[in-house]
PQR file of N, CA, C, O and H, with PARSE charges and radii, in Angstrom:
ATOM      1  N   MET A   1     -26.745 -77.605-147.405 -0.4000 1.5000
ATOM      2  CA  MET A   1     -25.871 -77.134-146.343 -0.0000 2.0000
ATOM      3  C   MET A   1     -26.550 -75.933-145.675  0.5500 1.7000
ATOM      4  O   MET A   1     -26.950 -75.007-146.380 -0.5500 1.4000
ATOM      5  N   GLU A   2     -26.698 -75.912-144.348 -0.4000 1.5000
ATOM      6  CA  GLU A   2     -27.361 -74.867-143.644 -0.0000 2.0000
ATOM      7  C   GLU A   2     -26.336 -73.953-143.012  0.5500 1.7000
ATOM      8  O   GLU A   2     -25.345 -74.407-142.439 -0.5500 1.4000
ATOM      9  H   GLU A   2     -26.374 -76.664-143.775  0.4000 1.0000
ATOM     10  N   ASP A   3     -26.577 -72.691-143.118 -0.4000 1.5000
ATOM     11  CA  ASP A   3     -25.668 -71.657-142.523 -0.0000 2.0000
ATOM     12  C   ASP A   3     -26.160 -71.328-141.120  0.5500 1.7000
ATOM     13  O   ASP A   3     -27.367 -71.290-140.882 -0.5500 1.4000
ATOM     14  H   ASP A   3     -27.381 -72.322-143.583  0.4000 1.0000
ATOM     15  N   ASP A   4     -25.257 -71.096-140.207 -0.4000 1.5000
ATOM     16  CA  ASP A   4     -25.602 -70.771-138.838 -0.0000 2.0000
ATOM     17  C   ASP A   4     -26.295 -69.376-138.748  0.5500 1.7000
ATOM     18  O   ASP A   4     -26.990 -69.099-137.771 -0.5500 1.4000
ATOM     19  H   ASP A   4     -24.277 -71.127-140.401  0.4000 1.0000
ATOM     20  N   PHE A   5     -26.106 -68.530-139.742 -0.4000 1.5000
ATOM     21  CA  PHE A   5     -26.653 -67.207-139.678 -0.0000 2.0000
ATOM     22  C   PHE A   5     -27.938 -67.022-140.563  0.5500 1.7000
ATOM     23  O   PHE A   5     -28.345 -65.894-140.839 -0.5500 1.4000
ATOM     24  H   PHE A   5     -25.541 -68.755-140.536  0.4000 1.0000
ATOM     25  N   ASP A   6     -28.525 -68.087-140.970 -0.4000 1.5000
ATOM     26  CA  ASP A   6     -29.774 -67.971-141.782 -0.0000 2.0000
ATOM     27  C   ASP A   6     -30.917 -67.332-141.013  0.5500 1.7000
ATOM     28  O   ASP A   6     -31.684 -66.552-141.577 -0.5500 1.4000
ATOM     29  H   ASP A   6     -28.195 -69.004-140.745  0.4000 1.0000
ATOM     30  N   ASP A   7     -31.037 -67.650-139.753 -0.4000 1.5000
ATOM     31  CA  ASP A   7     -32.169 -67.148-138.978 -0.0000 2.0000
ATOM     32  C   ASP A   7     -31.846 -65.831-138.240  0.5500 1.7000
ATOM     33  O   ASP A   7     -32.686 -65.329-137.493 -0.5500 1.4000
ATOM     34  H   ASP A   7     -30.414 -68.285-139.295  0.4000 1.0000
ATOM     35  N   LEU A   8     -30.662 -65.277-138.437 -0.4000 1.5000
ATOM     36  CA  LEU A   8     -30.242 -64.062-137.777 -0.0000 2.0000
ATOM     37  C   LEU A   8     -30.946 -62.839-138.374  0.5500 1.7000
ATOM     38  O   LEU A   8     -30.938 -62.659-139.592 -0.5500 1.4000
ATOM     39  H   LEU A   8     -29.979 -65.685-139.044  0.4000 1.0000
ATOM     40  N   VAL A   9     -31.542 -62.016-137.547 -0.4000 1.5000
ATOM     41  CA  VAL A   9     -32.194 -60.824-137.997 -0.0000 2.0000
ATOM     42  C   VAL A   9     -31.412 -59.628-137.413  0.5500 1.7000
ATOM     43  O   VAL A   9     -31.283 -59.485-136.197 -0.5500 1.4000
ATOM     44  H   VAL A   9     -31.548 -62.162-136.558  0.4000 1.0000
ATOM     45  N   LEU A  10     -30.911 -58.802-138.289 -0.4000 1.5000
ATOM     46  CA  LEU A  10     -30.092 -57.631-137.849 -0.0000 2.0000
ATOM     47  C   LEU A  10     -31.017 -56.409-137.771  0.5500 1.7000
ATOM     48  O   LEU A  10     -30.995 -55.537-138.641 -0.5500 1.4000
ATOM     49  H   LEU A  10     -31.015 -58.918-139.276  0.4000 1.0000
ATOM     50  N   ASP A  11     -31.829 -56.369-136.707 -0.4000 1.5000
ATOM     51  CA  ASP A  11     -32.734 -55.268-136.555 -0.0000 2.0000
ATOM     52  C   ASP A  11     -32.258 -54.344-135.394  0.5500 1.7000
ATOM     53  O   ASP A  11     -31.169 -54.547-134.857 -0.5500 1.4000
ATOM     54  H   ASP A  11     -31.847 -57.076-136.001  0.4000 1.0000
ATOM     55  N   GLU A  12     -33.050 -53.366-135.024 -0.4000 1.5000
ATOM     56  CA  GLU A  12     -32.627 -52.403-134.046 -0.0000 2.0000
ATOM     57  C   GLU A  12     -32.419 -53.052-132.684  0.5500 1.7000
ATOM     58  O   GLU A  12     -31.505 -52.679-131.949 -0.5500 1.4000
ATOM     59  H   GLU A  12     -33.934 -53.201-135.460  0.4000 1.0000
ATOM     60  N   ASP A  13     -33.261 -54.019-132.349 -0.4000 1.5000
ATOM     61  CA  ASP A  13     -33.074 -54.709-131.065 -0.0000 2.0000
ATOM     62  C   ASP A  13     -31.742 -55.466-130.986  0.5500 1.7000
ATOM     63  O   ASP A  13     -31.103 -55.522-129.936 -0.5500 1.4000
ATOM     64  H   ASP A  13     -34.004 -54.322-132.947  0.4000 1.0000
ATOM     65  N   PHE A  14     -31.348 -56.035-132.106 -0.4000 1.5000
ATOM     66  CA  PHE A  14     -30.070 -56.729-132.142 -0.0000 2.0000
ATOM     67  C   PHE A  14     -28.930 -55.742-131.928  0.5500 1.7000
ATOM     68  O   PHE A  14     -28.000 -56.032-131.175 -0.5500 1.4000
ATOM     69  H   PHE A  14     -31.867 -55.990-132.959  0.4000 1.0000
ATOM     70  N   ILE A  15     -28.986 -54.574-132.580 -0.4000 1.5000
ATOM     71  CA  ILE A  15     -27.916 -53.585-132.545 -0.0000 2.0000
ATOM     72  C   ILE A  15     -27.876 -52.977-131.131  0.5500 1.7000
ATOM     73  O   ILE A  15     -26.799 -52.824-130.556 -0.5500 1.4000
ATOM     74  H   ILE A  15     -29.742 -54.339-133.192  0.4000 1.0000
ATOM     75  N   ARG A  16     -29.018 -52.638-130.585 -0.4000 1.5000
ATOM     76  CA  ARG A  16     -29.050 -52.034-129.211 -0.0000 2.0000
ATOM     77  C   ARG A  16     -28.621 -53.025-128.155  0.5500 1.7000
ATOM     78  O   ARG A  16     -28.173 -52.623-127.081 -0.5500 1.4000
ATOM     79  H   ARG A  16     -29.893 -52.761-131.052  0.4000 1.0000
ATOM     80  N   GLY A  17     -28.744 -54.295-128.426 -0.4000 1.5000
ATOM     81  CA  GLY A  17     -28.389 -55.329-127.460 -0.0000 2.0000
ATOM     82  C   GLY A  17     -26.924 -55.662-127.473  0.5500 1.7000
ATOM     83  O   GLY A  17     -26.479 -56.505-126.694 -0.5500 1.4000
ATOM     84  H   GLY A  17     -29.108 -54.622-129.298  0.4000 1.0000
ATOM     85  N   ALA A  18     -26.144 -55.013-128.351 -0.4000 1.5000
ATOM     86  CA  ALA A  18     -24.700 -55.274-128.397 -0.0000 2.0000
ATOM     87  C   ALA A  18     -24.028 -54.874-127.075  0.5500 1.7000
ATOM     88  O   ALA A  18     -24.349 -53.835-126.497 -0.5500 1.4000
ATOM     89  H   ALA A  18     -26.506 -54.328-128.983  0.4000 1.0000
ATOM     90  N   GLU A  19     -23.105 -55.700-126.612 -0.4000 1.5000
ATOM     91  CA  GLU A  19     -22.493 -55.423-125.311 -0.0000 2.0000
ATOM     92  C   GLU A  19     -21.379 -54.386-125.361  0.5500 1.7000
ATOM     93  O   GLU A  19     -21.077 -53.747-124.353 -0.5500 1.4000
ATOM     94  H   GLU A  19     -22.844 -56.544-127.081  0.4000 1.0000
ATOM     95  N   THR A  20     -20.772 -54.218-126.519 -0.4000 1.5000
ATOM     96  CA  THR A  20     -19.718 -53.264-126.663 -0.0000 2.0000
ATOM     97  C   THR A  20     -20.069 -52.274-127.770  0.5500 1.7000
ATOM     98  O   THR A  20     -20.820 -52.592-128.692 -0.5500 1.4000
ATOM     99  H   THR A  20     -21.017 -54.738-127.338  0.4000 1.0000
ATOM    100  N   SER A  21     -19.517 -51.076-127.660 -0.4000 1.5000
ATOM    101  CA  SER A  21     -19.688 -50.080-128.692 -0.0000 2.0000
ATOM    102  C   SER A  21     -18.326 -49.431-128.962  0.5500 1.7000
ATOM    103  O   SER A  21     -17.496 -49.270-128.067 -0.5500 1.4000
ATOM    104  H   SER A  21     -18.907 -50.818-126.911  0.4000 1.0000
ATOM    105  N   GLU A  22     -18.136 -49.069-130.223 -0.4000 1.5000
ATOM    106  CA  GLU A  22     -16.865 -48.465-130.666 -0.0000 2.0000
ATOM    107  C   GLU A  22     -17.093 -46.983-130.784  0.5500 1.7000
ATOM    108  O   GLU A  22     -18.123 -46.555-131.307 -0.5500 1.4000
ATOM    109  H   GLU A  22     -18.811 -49.199-130.950  0.4000 1.0000
ATOM    110  N   PRO A  23     -16.111 -46.149-130.287 -0.5600 1.5000
ATOM    111  CA  PRO A  23     -16.268 -44.695-130.464  0.2800 2.0000
ATOM    112  C   PRO A  23     -16.182 -44.291-131.961  0.5500 1.7000
ATOM    113  O   PRO A  23     -15.564 -44.970-132.782 -0.5500 1.4000
ATOM    114  N   SER A  24     -16.794 -43.222-132.244 -0.4000 1.5000
ATOM    115  CA  SER A  24     -16.755 -42.733-133.658 -0.0000 2.0000
ATOM    116  C   SER A  24     -15.346 -42.325-134.053  0.5500 1.7000
ATOM    117  O   SER A  24     -14.473 -42.139-133.206 -0.5500 1.4000
ATOM    118  H   SER A  24     -17.295 -42.670-131.577  0.4000 1.0000
ATOM    119  N   ALA A  25     -15.144 -42.191-135.347 -0.4000 1.5000
ATOM    120  CA  ALA A  25     -13.806 -41.783-135.852 -0.0000 2.0000
ATOM    121  C   ALA A  25     -13.439 -40.404-135.312  0.5500 1.7000
ATOM    122  O   ALA A  25     -12.276 -40.175-134.979 -0.5500 1.4000
ATOM    123  H   ALA A  25     -15.853 -42.342-136.036  0.4000 1.0000
ATOM    124  N   ARG A  26     -14.378 -39.497-135.219 -0.4000 1.5000
ATOM    125  CA  ARG A  26     -14.076 -38.162-134.692 -0.0000 2.0000
ATOM    126  C   ARG A  26     -13.666 -38.238-133.247  0.5500 1.7000
ATOM    127  O   ARG A  26     -12.717 -37.570-132.835 -0.5500 1.4000
ATOM    128  H   ARG A  26     -15.322 -39.683-135.490  0.4000 1.0000
ATOM    129  N   ALA A  27     -14.388 -39.069-132.440 -0.4000 1.5000
ATOM    130  CA  ALA A  27     -14.028 -39.199-131.014 -0.0000 2.0000
ATOM    131  C   ALA A  27     -12.610 -39.813-130.868  0.5500 1.7000
ATOM    132  O   ALA A  27     -11.852 -39.404-129.989 -0.5500 1.4000
ATOM    133  H   ALA A  27     -15.158 -39.612-132.775  0.4000 1.0000
ATOM    134  N   ARG A  28     -12.261 -40.777-131.713 -0.4000 1.5000
ATOM    135  CA  ARG A  28     -10.914 -41.344-131.660 -0.0000 2.0000
ATOM    136  C   ARG A  28      -9.883 -40.320-132.034  0.5500 1.7000
ATOM    137  O   ARG A  28      -8.829 -40.238-131.404 -0.5500 1.4000
ATOM    138  H   ARG A  28     -12.877 -41.110-132.427  0.4000 1.0000
ATOM    139  N   MET A  29     -10.181 -39.502-133.094 -0.4000 1.5000
ATOM    140  CA  MET A  29      -9.231 -38.491-133.527 -0.0000 2.0000
ATOM    141  C   MET A  29      -8.991 -37.459-132.423  0.5500 1.7000
ATOM    142  O   MET A  29      -7.849 -37.106-132.127 -0.5500 1.4000
ATOM    143  H   MET A  29     -11.038 -39.569-133.605  0.4000 1.0000
ATOM    144  N   LEU A  30     -10.083 -36.983-131.819 -0.4000 1.5000
ATOM    145  CA  LEU A  30      -9.927 -35.991-130.749 -0.0000 2.0000
ATOM    146  C   LEU A  30      -9.227 -36.554-129.550  0.5500 1.7000
ATOM    147  O   LEU A  30      -8.415 -35.866-128.931 -0.5500 1.4000
ATOM    148  H   LEU A  30     -11.010 -37.270-132.060  0.4000 1.0000
ATOM    149  N   ALA A  31      -9.513 -37.776-129.203 -0.4000 1.5000
ATOM    150  CA  ALA A  31      -8.815 -38.385-128.044 -0.0000 2.0000
ATOM    151  C   ALA A  31      -7.349 -38.468-128.296  0.5500 1.7000
ATOM    152  O   ALA A  31      -6.553 -38.180-127.402 -0.5500 1.4000
ATOM    153  H   ALA A  31     -10.172 -38.335-129.705  0.4000 1.0000
ATOM    154  N   ALA A  32      -6.951 -38.861-129.510 -0.4000 1.5000
ATOM    155  CA  ALA A  32      -5.498 -38.949-129.827 -0.0000 2.0000
ATOM    156  C   ALA A  32      -4.860 -37.565-129.814  0.5500 1.7000
ATOM    157  O   ALA A  32      -3.738 -37.400-129.336 -0.5500 1.4000
ATOM    158  H   ALA A  32      -7.597 -39.095-130.236  0.4000 1.0000
ATOM    159  N   ARG A  33      -5.576 -36.568-130.340 -0.4000 1.5000
ATOM    160  CA  ARG A  33      -5.005 -35.219-130.318 -0.0000 2.0000
ATOM    161  C   ARG A  33      -4.878 -34.660-128.931  0.5500 1.7000
ATOM    162  O   ARG A  33      -3.888 -34.003-128.611 -0.5500 1.4000
ATOM    163  H   ARG A  33      -6.488 -36.701-130.728  0.4000 1.0000
ATOM    164  N   TRP A  34      -5.882 -34.915-128.086 -0.4000 1.5000
ATOM    165  CA  TRP A  34      -5.869 -34.382-126.754 -0.0000 2.0000
ATOM    166  C   TRP A  34      -4.874 -35.111-125.821  0.5500 1.7000
ATOM    167  O   TRP A  34      -4.477 -34.564-124.792 -0.5500 1.4000
ATOM    168  H   TRP A  34      -6.686 -35.450-128.346  0.4000 1.0000
ATOM    169  N   ARG A  35      -4.486 -36.311-126.176 -0.4000 1.5000
ATOM    170  CA  ARG A  35      -3.477 -37.030-125.434 -0.0000 2.0000
ATOM    171  C   ARG A  35      -2.157 -36.290-125.482  0.5500 1.7000
ATOM    172  O   ARG A  35      -1.435 -36.245-124.486 -0.5500 1.4000
ATOM    173  H   ARG A  35      -4.808 -36.756-127.012  0.4000 1.0000
ATOM    174  N   ASN A  36      -1.826 -35.703-126.639 -0.4000 1.5000
ATOM    175  CA  ASN A  36      -0.589 -34.965-126.801 -0.0000 2.0000
ATOM    176  C   ASN A  36      -0.667 -33.561-126.297  0.5500 1.7000
ATOM    177  O   ASN A  36       0.305 -33.037-125.753 -0.5500 1.4000
ATOM    178  H   ASN A  36      -2.412 -35.740-127.449  0.4000 1.0000
ATOM    179  N   GLU A  37      -1.814 -32.935-126.467 -0.4000 1.5000
ATOM    180  CA  GLU A  37      -1.972 -31.511-126.147 -0.0000 2.0000
ATOM    181  C   GLU A  37      -3.388 -31.280-125.653  0.5500 1.7000
ATOM    182  O   GLU A  37      -4.335 -31.593-126.374 -0.5500 1.4000
ATOM    183  H   GLU A  37      -2.604 -33.360-126.909  0.4000 1.0000
ATOM    184  N   GLU A  38      -3.570 -30.747-124.457 -0.4000 1.5000
ATOM    185  CA  GLU A  38      -4.929 -30.561-123.931 -0.0000 2.0000
ATOM    186  C   GLU A  38      -5.596 -29.393-124.650  0.5500 1.7000
ATOM    187  O   GLU A  38      -4.933 -28.410-124.980 -0.5500 1.4000
ATOM    188  H   GLU A  38      -2.801 -30.493-123.871  0.4000 1.0000
ATOM    189  N   PRO A  39      -6.898 -29.490-124.893 -0.5600 1.5000
ATOM    190  CA  PRO A  39      -7.569 -28.372-125.559  0.2800 2.0000
ATOM    191  C   PRO A  39      -7.723 -27.176-124.622  0.5500 1.7000
ATOM    192  O   PRO A  39      -7.796 -27.344-123.405 -0.5500 1.4000
ATOM    193  N   GLU A  40      -7.773 -25.976-125.185 -0.4000 1.5000
ATOM    194  CA  GLU A  40      -8.021 -24.803-124.381 -0.0000 2.0000
ATOM    195  C   GLU A  40      -9.484 -24.717-124.005  0.5500 1.7000
ATOM    196  O   GLU A  40     -10.336 -25.126-124.793 -0.5500 1.4000
ATOM    197  H   GLU A  40      -7.714 -25.839-126.174  0.4000 1.0000
ATOM    198  N   PRO A  41      -9.814 -24.191-122.810 -0.5600 1.5000
ATOM    199  CA  PRO A  41     -11.217 -24.120-122.427  0.2800 2.0000
ATOM    200  C   PRO A  41     -11.973 -23.198-123.373  0.5500 1.7000
ATOM    201  O   PRO A  41     -11.481 -22.137-123.756 -0.5500 1.4000
ATOM    202  N   GLN A  42     -13.149 -23.611-123.733 -0.4000 1.5000
ATOM    203  CA  GLN A  42     -14.033 -22.800-124.600 -0.0000 2.0000
ATOM    204  C   GLN A  42     -15.351 -22.590-123.882  0.5500 1.7000
ATOM    205  O   GLN A  42     -15.837 -23.492-123.201 -0.5500 1.4000
ATOM    206  H   GLN A  42     -13.549 -24.473-123.421  0.4000 1.0000
ATOM    207  N   PRO A  43     -15.933 -21.412-124.026 -0.5600 1.5000
ATOM    208  CA  PRO A  43     -17.277 -21.181-123.459  0.2800 2.0000
ATOM    209  C   PRO A  43     -18.296 -22.057-124.185  0.5500 1.7000
ATOM    210  O   PRO A  43     -18.184 -22.260-125.394 -0.5500 1.4000
ATOM    211  N   TRP A  44     -19.258 -22.561-123.483 -0.4000 1.5000
ATOM    212  CA  TRP A  44     -20.308 -23.390-124.133 -0.0000 2.0000
ATOM    213  C   TRP A  44     -21.136 -22.550-125.092  0.5500 1.7000
ATOM    214  O   TRP A  44     -21.408 -22.965-126.218 -0.5500 1.4000
ATOM    215  H   TRP A  44     -19.349 -22.395-122.501  0.4000 1.0000
ATOM    216  N   ARG A  45     -21.531 -21.373-124.642 -0.4000 1.5000
ATOM    217  CA  ARG A  45     -22.197 -20.406-125.516 -0.0000 2.0000
ATOM    218  C   ARG A  45     -21.576 -19.044-125.286  0.5500 1.7000
ATOM    219  O   ARG A  45     -21.277 -18.673-124.151 -0.5500 1.4000
ATOM    220  H   ARG A  45     -21.310 -21.035-123.727  0.4000 1.0000
ATOM    221  N   SER A  46     -21.387 -18.312-126.343 -0.4000 1.5000
ATOM    222  CA  SER A  46     -20.752 -17.016-126.240 -0.0000 2.0000
ATOM    223  C   SER A  46     -21.816 -15.916-126.410  0.5500 1.7000
ATOM    224  O   SER A  46     -22.787 -16.075-127.150 -0.5500 1.4000
ATOM    225  H   SER A  46     -21.630 -18.613-127.265  0.4000 1.0000
ATOM    226  N   ASP A  47     -21.602 -14.810-125.710 -0.4000 1.5000
ATOM    227  CA  ASP A  47     -22.536 -13.673-125.889 -0.0000 2.0000
ATOM    228  C   ASP A  47     -22.325 -12.978-127.237  0.5500 1.7000
ATOM    229  O   ASP A  47     -23.224 -12.312-127.750 -0.5500 1.4000
ATOM    230  H   ASP A  47     -20.813 -14.681-125.109  0.4000 1.0000
ATOM    231  N   GLU A  48     -21.146 -13.138-127.792 -0.4000 1.5000
ATOM    232  CA  GLU A  48     -20.813 -12.508-129.056 -0.0000 2.0000
ATOM    233  C   GLU A  48     -21.160 -13.464-130.221  0.5500 1.7000
ATOM    234  O   GLU A  48     -20.993 -14.679-130.107 -0.5500 1.4000
ATOM    235  H   GLU A  48     -20.415 -13.679-127.376  0.4000 1.0000
ATOM    236  N   PRO A  49     -21.650 -12.891-131.349 -0.5600 1.5000
ATOM    237  CA  PRO A  49     -21.937 -13.737-132.491  0.2800 2.0000
ATOM    238  C   PRO A  49     -20.611 -14.246-133.085  0.5500 1.7000
ATOM    239  O   PRO A  49     -19.583 -13.584-132.943 -0.5500 1.4000
ATOM    240  N   PRO A  50     -20.626 -15.377-133.727 -0.5600 1.5000
ATOM    241  CA  PRO A  50     -19.381 -15.963-134.283  0.2800 2.0000
ATOM    242  C   PRO A  50     -18.895 -15.152-135.471  0.5500 1.7000
ATOM    243  O   PRO A  50     -19.515 -15.120-136.534 -0.5500 1.4000
ATOM    244  N   ALA A  51     -17.786 -14.513-135.254 -0.4000 1.5000
ATOM    245  CA  ALA A  51     -17.030 -13.780-136.323 -0.0000 2.0000
ATOM    246  C   ALA A  51     -17.881 -12.715-137.008  0.5500 1.7000
ATOM    247  O   ALA A  51     -17.488 -12.218-138.063 -0.5500 1.4000
ATOM    248  H   ALA A  51     -17.283 -14.539-134.391  0.4000 1.0000
ATOM    249  N   GLY A  52     -19.015 -12.353-136.456 -0.4000 1.5000
ATOM    250  CA  GLY A  52     -19.789 -11.241-136.986 -0.0000 2.0000
ATOM    251  C   GLY A  52     -20.590 -11.562-138.241  0.5500 1.7000
ATOM    252  O   GLY A  52     -21.216 -10.660-138.797 -0.5500 1.4000
ATOM    253  H   GLY A  52     -19.334 -12.757-135.599  0.4000 1.0000
ATOM    254  N   TRP A  53     -20.598 -12.817-138.715 -0.4000 1.5000
ATOM    255  CA  TRP A  53     -21.254 -13.119-139.954 -0.0000 2.0000
ATOM    256  C   TRP A  53     -22.757 -13.013-139.876  0.5500 1.7000
ATOM    257  O   TRP A  53     -23.389 -12.647-140.866 -0.5500 1.4000
ATOM    258  H   TRP A  53     -20.090 -13.550-138.264  0.4000 1.0000
ATOM    259  N   PHE A  54     -23.360 -13.319-138.735 -0.4000 1.5000
ATOM    260  CA  PHE A  54     -24.809 -13.438-138.613 -0.0000 2.0000
ATOM    261  C   PHE A  54     -25.433 -12.035-138.634  0.5500 1.7000
ATOM    262  O   PHE A  54     -26.520 -11.852-139.182 -0.5500 1.4000
ATOM    263  H   PHE A  54     -22.846 -13.617-137.930  0.4000 1.0000
ATOM    264  N   PHE A  55     -24.752 -11.044-138.042 -0.4000 1.5000
ATOM    265  CA  PHE A  55     -25.300  -9.730-137.920 -0.0000 2.0000
ATOM    266  C   PHE A  55     -24.650  -8.736-138.902  0.5500 1.7000
ATOM    267  O   PHE A  55     -24.690  -7.523-138.696 -0.5500 1.4000
ATOM    268  H   PHE A  55     -23.868 -11.192-137.597  0.4000 1.0000
ATOM    269  N   SER A  56     -24.069  -9.269-139.941 -0.4000 1.5000
ATOM    270  CA  SER A  56     -23.390  -8.404-140.880 -0.0000 2.0000
ATOM    271  C   SER A  56     -24.367  -7.543-141.705  0.5500 1.7000
ATOM    272  O   SER A  56     -25.519  -7.939-141.878 -0.5500 1.4000
ATOM    273  H   SER A  56     -24.037 -10.255-140.108  0.4000 1.0000
ATOM    274  N   LYS A  57     -23.936  -6.380-142.215 -0.4000 1.5000
ATOM    275  CA  LYS A  57     -24.830  -5.523-142.984 -0.0000 2.0000
ATOM    276  C   LYS A  57     -25.287  -6.193-144.288  0.5500 1.7000
ATOM    277  O   LYS A  57     -26.430  -6.002-144.704 -0.5500 1.4000
ATOM    278  H   LYS A  57     -22.999  -6.058-142.074  0.4000 1.0000
ATOM    279  N   GLY A  58     -24.435  -6.956-144.924 -0.4000 1.5000
ATOM    280  CA  GLY A  58     -24.833  -7.617-146.158 -0.0000 2.0000
ATOM    281  C   GLY A  58     -25.987  -8.616-145.935  0.5500 1.7000
ATOM    282  O   GLY A  58     -26.870  -8.754-146.781 -0.5500 1.4000
ATOM    283  H   GLY A  58     -23.506  -7.111-144.587  0.4000 1.0000
ATOM    284  N   ARG A  59     -25.962  -9.270-144.845 -0.4000 1.5000
ATOM    285  CA  ARG A  59     -27.066 -10.204-144.527 -0.0000 2.0000
ATOM    286  C   ARG A  59     -28.343  -9.495-144.230  0.5500 1.7000
ATOM    287  O   ARG A  59     -29.415  -9.933-144.648 -0.5500 1.4000
ATOM    288  H   ARG A  59     -25.244  -9.158-144.158  0.4000 1.0000
ATOM    289  N   ARG A  60     -28.249  -8.378-143.498 -0.4000 1.5000
ATOM    290  CA  ARG A  60     -29.487  -7.614-143.220 -0.0000 2.0000
ATOM    291  C   ARG A  60     -30.099  -7.054-144.487  0.5500 1.7000
ATOM    292  O   ARG A  60     -31.315  -7.084-144.678 -0.5500 1.4000
ATOM    293  H   ARG A  60     -27.379  -8.022-143.158  0.4000 1.0000
ATOM    294  N   ARG A  61     -29.230  -6.538-145.356 -0.4000 1.5000
ATOM    295  CA  ARG A  61     -29.710  -5.931-146.566 -0.0000 2.0000
ATOM    296  C   ARG A  61     -30.474  -6.934-147.430  0.5500 1.7000
ATOM    297  O   ARG A  61     -31.452  -6.572-148.083 -0.5500 1.4000
ATOM    298  H   ARG A  61     -28.242  -6.513-145.202  0.4000 1.0000
ATOM    299  N   ARG A  62     -30.032  -8.186-147.435 -0.4000 1.5000
ATOM    300  CA  ARG A  62     -30.667  -9.196-148.278 -0.0000 2.0000
ATOM    301  C   ARG A  62     -32.066  -9.555-147.793  0.5500 1.7000
ATOM    302  O   ARG A  62     -32.948  -9.857-148.597 -0.5500 1.4000
ATOM    303  H   ARG A  62     -29.237  -8.480-146.904  0.4000 1.0000
ATOM    304  N   TRP A  63     -32.273  -9.523-146.461 -0.4000 1.5000
ATOM    305  CA  TRP A  63     -33.548  -9.954-145.878 -0.0000 2.0000
ATOM    306  C   TRP A  63     -34.576  -8.818-145.718  0.5500 1.7000
ATOM    307  O   TRP A  63     -35.707  -9.067-145.301 -0.5500 1.4000
ATOM    308  H   TRP A  63     -31.557  -9.278-145.808  0.4000 1.0000
ATOM    309  N   ARG A  64     -34.200  -7.612-146.038 -0.4000 1.5000
ATOM    310  CA  ARG A  64     -35.104  -6.482-145.811 -0.0000 2.0000
ATOM    311  C   ARG A  64     -36.290  -6.532-146.807  0.5500 1.7000
ATOM    312  O   ARG A  64     -36.103  -6.795-147.996 -0.5500 1.4000
ATOM    313  H   ARG A  64     -33.281  -7.410-146.377  0.4000 1.0000
ATOM    314  N   ARG A  65     -37.503  -6.275-146.295 -0.4000 1.5000
ATOM    315  CA  ARG A  65     -38.654  -6.196-147.182 -0.0000 2.0000
ATOM    316  C   ARG A  65     -38.705  -4.865-147.843  0.5500 1.7000
ATOM    317  O   ARG A  65     -38.237  -3.860-147.309 -0.5500 1.4000
ATOM    318  H   ARG A  65     -37.654  -6.062-145.330  0.4000 1.0000
ATOM    319  N   ARG A  66     -39.273  -4.867-148.998 -0.4000 1.5000
ATOM    320  CA  ARG A  66     -39.388  -3.570-149.755 -0.0000 2.0000
ATOM    321  C   ARG A  66     -40.855  -3.211-149.984  0.5500 1.7000
ATOM    322  O   ARG A  66     -41.151  -2.180-150.588 -0.5500 1.4000
ATOM    323  H   ARG A  66     -39.654  -5.684-149.432  0.4000 1.0000
TER
END
């Protein structure tokens, strides 16, 4: 008995040739959340470091050469 899928090769060309694509779970989650409540605008990049962790004194002390 021969299977219809015996000669099927699931390679990158097959995957990229798919006509439809499904959004990721994160994209679906965010779309559902934003349907109920729009997100607040956020700057793409901020001039300030995030929460001061990168430029903290403890971090500088650890990387100082002696």
